[in-house]
N, C-alpha and C positions, 0 to 999 in steps of 0.2 A: 086751317087755322091761320089767322092773321098774326104773324110774328114780325113786327116792324123793325126789331133789332137786327133781323137777318139781312134785310135790304138796305138799311141805313148805315152806309160805310162811314160817314162823317161822325155819327154817334159812336160807332166802334172805335174809330180813330181817337176820339177824345177820351173815351174810357181807357184806351190803352195809354194815352199820354199821362193820365193820372198814375198808371202802373209804372210807367217809365220814370216819371218824376219820383215816385216812391222809391224806386231802386237807386236812383241817383242820390237822393237825400240820405238813404240808409247808408250808402257807402261813405258819403262825407261824414255823416254823424258818427258812424262806428270808427272811422279812421281818426276823427277829431278826439273822440273818447280815448282811443289807444294812445294817441300822442300825449294828451293831458295826463294819463296815467303812467306812461312809460318814460317820459322825459322829466327828470326831477326838477329842472329849473322852471319848466312850464307849470308843472304841478305846484311848485312853491309860489310862483307868480299869481296863479288864480286863487290859491288858498290864503296867502298872506298879505297881498297887496290891496290897498283900498281900492274898491270897485273891480279888482281883478275877477271877482266872482261873476261879473257880467259876462265874461267869456264862457263861463259854465252855463249861464242862461242862454247864450246863443247856441251852444251845443245841444242844450235841452230842447229848444224850440225847433231846431232843425230836425231832431229826432221825433218829437211829438207832432209837430205841425207839418213837417215834411214826410218822414217815413210813415208813421202811423196813421195820420189823418189822410194822407193821399191814398194809402192802402184801403182805408175805409171808404173813401169817396169812390174809388174804382169799383170796389166790391158792391157797394149799394147801387151804383149806376148800372152795374151788370145784372144784379138780382131783381131790382124793383120792376122794370118793364116785364120781365118774365113772370113775376109773382102776380102782378095785376093785369097781365095780358093786354097791355097797351103801350104805345110809345111814350117816351118821356114827355112831359108837357112842353118844354122848350129847349131845343138844342142851343139856341142862342144863349140861354141862361147857363147852360153847361159850359160853353165856351167862356163866357164872362166870368163864371165862377173860377174856372181853371186859371185864367190870366190874372185876375184880381188876387187870388190866393197866392200865386207864385210871386207876384210882384211884392205883395205885402210880406210874405215870409222872407224873401231874400233881403228886402229893406230892413226888416227887424233884425236879422242875423248879422247883417253888416254893421248896423248901427250899435247893437249890443257889444259887438266885438270892438269896434272903434272906440266906444265909450270905455270899455274895459281895459284896452291897451293904453289909452291916453290917461285914464284915471290911475291905473297901476303905475305907469312910469312917472307921473306927476307926483304920486304919493311919496317918492323917495326924497324929494326936495321941497315939497310944498306943504302948507298947512291943510287940514281937512277941509276948511272952507274954501281955499283956493281950488282943491281938487274938485269939490262939489260944483264950483262955478265952471270948471272945464267940462264936466260930464253932463250937467243939467241940459244944455241945448241938444246934445246928441240923444239923450233919453226922451226929450220932448218929441224930437223928430221920429224917434222909434215908435212912439205912441201913435203917430199918424199911420205908420205902416201896420201896426197892430190893429188899428181900426179897419184897414182894408181887409185883413184877414177875417175879422169879425163880420164885415159886410159880405165877403165871399161865403161865409158859413150861413148867413141869413139867406142869401140867394139860393144856395143849395137846399136848405130847408123848405123854402117857398116852392121851389121847383118840384120837390118830392111830394109836398103836400098836395100841389095841383095835379100831379101825376096820379096820386093814390086816391084822391077824394072822389067818391062816387064809383069806384071800381066794381062794386057789386051790382050796379045797374046794367053794366055792359053785357 
């Protein structure tokens, strides 16, 4: 039986990179949540300062798009070739998917956090309109990184579609 995943070390390497990224994001996300819950000043900042909740969004995204989604990607990349008994359609797309997703996610998390810290600090002495003017460009840039994550997910879906389509003919 032809089992391309056995011979393809690079494919295995990238599947494991998704697993490793999942673990790293999980540790970061869980630690971040513990800090927000355990440090009263931090919790107050994110709960009561204007745009402080953006820090919670950063935490949420690192957990959902980092820990959960990376685990799903790794699992599906592991299962699909075995299920359809053929190699993944494009290893190059797997690599592109990995890097675009990680760049997009890290950019989103950093910019959410920066916007939350700047907005929260500015809200002490500035009007809501002034705070909004400070936060707005950071969130616009964050949207660019969010679009990268979306693009990575589309690449993943396309690669899986091409891998699976016509499997019953083989």
